[in-house]
C-alpha positions in Angstrom: -9.5 -27.7 -16.7 -6.8 -25.2 -16.1 -3.2 -26.5 -16.2 -0.9 -24.9 -13.4 2.1 -25.8 -15.5 1.1 -23.8 -18.7 -0.2 -20.9 -16.5 3.1 -21.0 -14.7 5.0 -20.9 -17.9 3.5 -17.6 -18.8 4.8 -16.1 -15.4 8.2 -17.6 -16.2 8.4 -15.9 -19.5 7.6 -12.6 -17.9 10.2 -13.1 -15.3 12.8 -13.8 -18.1 11.7 -10.7 -19.9 12.3 -8.7 -16.9 15.5 -10.5 -16.0 17.1 -9.8 -19.5 15.8 -6.1 -19.8 16.8 -3.5 -17.0 14.6 -1.0 -18.9 11.5 -3.1 -18.0 12.5 -3.4 -14.3 13.2 0.2 -13.8 9.6 1.4 -14.3 8.5 -1.0 -11.6 10.1 1.4 -9.0 10.5 4.7 -10.7 6.9 5.9 -11.2 5.7 4.8 -7.8 8.7 6.3 -6.2 8.0 9.5 -7.9 4.4 9.6 -7.0 5.2 9.0 -3.2 7.8 11.5 -3.1 5.7 14.1 -4.7 2.6 13.7 -2.6 4.8 13.0 0.4 6.1 16.7 0.1 2.5 18.0 -0.7 1.1 16.4 2.4 4.3 17.8 4.5 3.3 21.2 3.2 -0.3 20.9 4.0 0.6 19.9 7.5 2.5 22.9 7.8 0.0 25.4 6.6 -2.8 23.7 8.7 -0.8 24.3 11.8 -1.2 20.6 12.8 -4.8 20.8 13.1 -5.1 17.8 10.8 -2.7 15.1 9.6 -2.7 15.0 6.1 -0.3 12.1 5.7 -2.4 9.1 6.1 -5.5 10.8 4.5 -3.7 11.9 1.3 -0.5 9.9 1.2 -2.3 6.7 2.1 -4.8 7.3 -0.7 -2.1 8.0 -3.2 -0.5 4.8 -2.1 -3.8 2.7 -2.4 -4.7 4.3 -5.8 -1.2 3.5 -7.1 -1.4 0.0 -6.0 -4.7 -0.4 -7.9 -3.2 1.2 -11.0 -0.1 -1.0 -10.8 -2.1 -4.1 -10.6 -4.1 -3.0 -13.7 -1.0 -2.1 -15.6 0.6 -5.5 -14.6 -2.0 -7.2 -16.6 -2.1 -4.9 -19.6 1.6 -4.6 -19.8 2.1 -8.4 -19.9 -0.6 -8.6 -22.4 1.0 -5.8 -24.5 4.3 -7.7 -24.5 2.5 -10.3 -26.7 1.0 -7.6 -28.7 4.4 -5.9 -29.4 6.1 -9.2 -30.1 3.2 -10.4 -32.3 3.2 -13.6 -30.2 -0.5 -14.5 -30.0 -0.8 -17.1 -32.8 2.3 -18.8 -31.3 0.6 -18.7 -27.8 -2.8 -20.0 -29.0 -1.5 -22.6 -31.4 -0.3 -24.3 -28.2 -2.9 -26.2 -25.9 -3.1 -23.0 -24.0 -6.8 -21.9 -23.1 -7.9 -18.4 -22.5 -8.5 -19.0 -18.9 -4.9 -20.2 -18.4 -3.6 -17.2 -20.4 -5.5 -14.9 -18.1 -4.4 -16.6 -15.1 -0.7 -16.2 -16.4 -1.5 -12.5 -16.7 -2.9 -12.3 -13.1 0.2 -14.2 -11.8 2.4 -11.6 -13.5 0.4 -8.6 -12.2 0.7 -10.2 -8.7 4.4 -10.2 -9.0 5.0 -6.6 -10.4 2.4 -5.0 -8.1 4.1 -6.5 -5.0 7.3 -4.9 -6.0 5.6 -1.3 -6.5 3.6 -1.8 -3.2 6.9 -2.7 -1.2 8.6 0.3 -2.8 5.7 2.6 -1.8 5.4 1.3 1.5 9.2 1.6 2.5 9.4 5.2 1.1 6.1 6.3 2.8 7.0 4.9 5.9 10.8 5.7 6.3 10.7 9.2 4.5 7.2 10.6 5.4 6.3 8.7 8.6 3.2 6.9 7.2 2.1 4.2 9.7 -0.2 1.5 8.2 -1.3 0.6 11.7 -3.6 3.5 11.7 -6.0 1.6 9.2 -6.0 -1.5 11.3 -7.1 -4.7 10.0 -9.2 -3.0 7.4 -6.1 -2.4 5.4 -6.2 -6.1 4.0 -9.8 -5.5 2.9 -9.1 -2.3 1.1 -6.1 -4.0 -0.8 -8.3 -7.0 -1.7 -11.0 -4.8 -3.1 -8.5 -2.7 -5.2 -6.7 -5.9 -6.2 -9.9 -7.4 -7.7 -10.9 -4.3 -9.3 -7.6 -3.5 -10.9 -7.5 -7.1 -12.3 -11.0 -6.4 -13.9 -9.8 -3.1 -15.4 -6.7 -4.8 -16.8 -8.6 -7.4 -18.4 -11.0 -4.8 -19.9 -8.1 -2.9 -21.2 -6.6 -6.0 -22.9 -10.0 -6.9 -24.4 -10.1 -3.3 -25.9 -6.9 -3.9 -27.7 -7.8 -7.3 -28.9 -11.1 -5.9 -30.3 -9.9 -2.9 -32.0 -6.2 -3.7 -32.6 -2.8 -2.7 -31.3 -3.2 0.9 -31.8 -6.1 0.8 -29.4 -3.4 0.6 -26.6 -3.8 4.2 -26.0 -7.2 3.5 -24.7 -5.7 1.6 -21.7 -3.3 4.2 -20.1 -6.2 6.9 -19.4 -8.4 4.4 -17.6 -7.3 5.2 -14.1 -7.5 8.9 -14.7 -10.8 8.6 -16.3 -12.4 6.8 -13.2 -10.4 8.6 -10.4 -13.0 11.4 -10.1 -15.6 8.8 -9.5 -13.5 6.8 -7.1 -13.3 9.8 -4.7 -9.7 9.2 -4.1 -9.1 12.5 -2.3 -12.5 13.7 -1.3 -15.8 12.3 0.2 -18.6 11.0 -2.0 -20.8 13.8 -0.6 -18.5 16.4 -2.5 -19.9 15.0 -5.9 -23.3 16.2 -7.5 -26.1 13.9 -7.0 -26.0 12.4 -10.5 -22.1 11.8 -10.1 -22.7 10.1 -6.8 -24.8 7.4 -8.2 -22.1 6.7 -10.9 -19.6 6.6 -8.1 -21.4 3.9 -6.2 -20.9 1.7 -9.1 -17.1 2.0 -8.7 -15.7 -0.4 -6.1 -12.7 1.9 -5.3 -15.1 4.6 -4.0 -16.0 2.4 -1.2 -12.4 1.7 -0.2 -11.6 5.4 0.0 -14.8 6.1 1.9 -13.9 3.6 4.2 -10.4 4.6 4.5 -11.7 8.3 5.7 -14.0 6.5 8.0 -11.3 4.7 9.8 -9.3 7.9 9.9 -12.1 9.9 11.4 -13.9 7.3 13.6 -11.5 4.5 14.1 -13.8 2.1 12.4 -15.8 1.5 9.2 -19.0 0.0 8.5 -18.6 -3.4 7.0 -21.8 -3.5 4.8 -20.7 -0.7 2.3 -17.1 -2.5 2.0 -18.9 -5.7 1.3 -20.9 -3.9 -1.4 -17.5 -2.8 -2.9 -16.1 -6.1 -2.6 -19.2 -7.9 -4.5 -18.9 -5.2 -7.2 -15.2 -5.8 -7.7 -15.9 -9.5 -7.9 -18.7 -9.1 -10.4 -16.7 -6.9 -12.6 -13.8 -9.3 -12.6 -16.1 -12.1 -13.6 -17.9 -9.9 -16.3 -14.7 -8.7 -17.9 -13.3 -12.3 -17.9 -16.4 -13.2 -20.1 -15.9 -10.2 -22.2 -12.3 -11.0 -22.8 -13.3 -14.7 -23.8 -16.1 -13.3 -26.1 -13.8 -10.9 -27.8 -11.1 -13.7 -28.3 -13.6 -16.0 -30.0 -14.7 -13.3 -32.1 -11.1 -12.5 -33.1 -10.5 -16.1 -34.0 -13.7 -16.5 -35.7 -13.3 -13.4 -37.9 -9.6 -13.9 -38.6 -8.7 -10.6 -36.7 -6.4 -12.3 -34.5 -4.0 -12.5 -37.4 -3.2 -8.9 -36.9 -1.0 -10.1 -34.1 0.9 -12.5 -35.8 4.6 -12.3 -36.9 3.5 -12.5 -40.5 1.5 -9.4 -40.2 2.9 -6.0 -41.6 -0.1 -3.7 -40.7 
């Protein structure tokens, strides 16, 4: 049975890390602000050259915001995990009564906190500077964010499992993950744009249902619930699968002694 107290203690540790280090706080705002400002001016330029025949702000800037939200959720998991990698703190954590599920719960709570900060920053900039109104997405915005949140958590757990399996140097496998799947997520273009074989792969990516649904809302004022339900089911399935993968990788690391590579005594 999970202990709320132990899970909350991991969240408190991340809070202390952020509070004591401005260099950890600045990236929570800086990168999302840069993305929104850059793409905001791009959409403003596209509106000018299209002679107002199409409003690119909700279509493109909204897509950037949603995609950045998912990325921040994923990085909220992986960054909190990597803090333990960089500090070689794993043996200290798992020498305690802390279970793997409680550890993952702490990572998820940390991700919720940091991703909310990023989301608020993006919303404020997109609304005040570029006039993006979220009312245009209607109540479906909550469903879009939920699917992307679940998928981002799944990707973060997957990236953390990669590092635990292949060692600290494998952290470089984590950062390209959003860029690697973005062509299949159809962030900026419809699914029909892709070749047939890529469309089949894209339908396995929960985010593709979100961005297809977003374009459907902008074009028709509504979106079919069935495709978004498929995306939600896929995101939840990936989350459960990645949780099992992480548990399996952790058990193997403990059984083979590979977890010692993260200990304070390790020199390699």
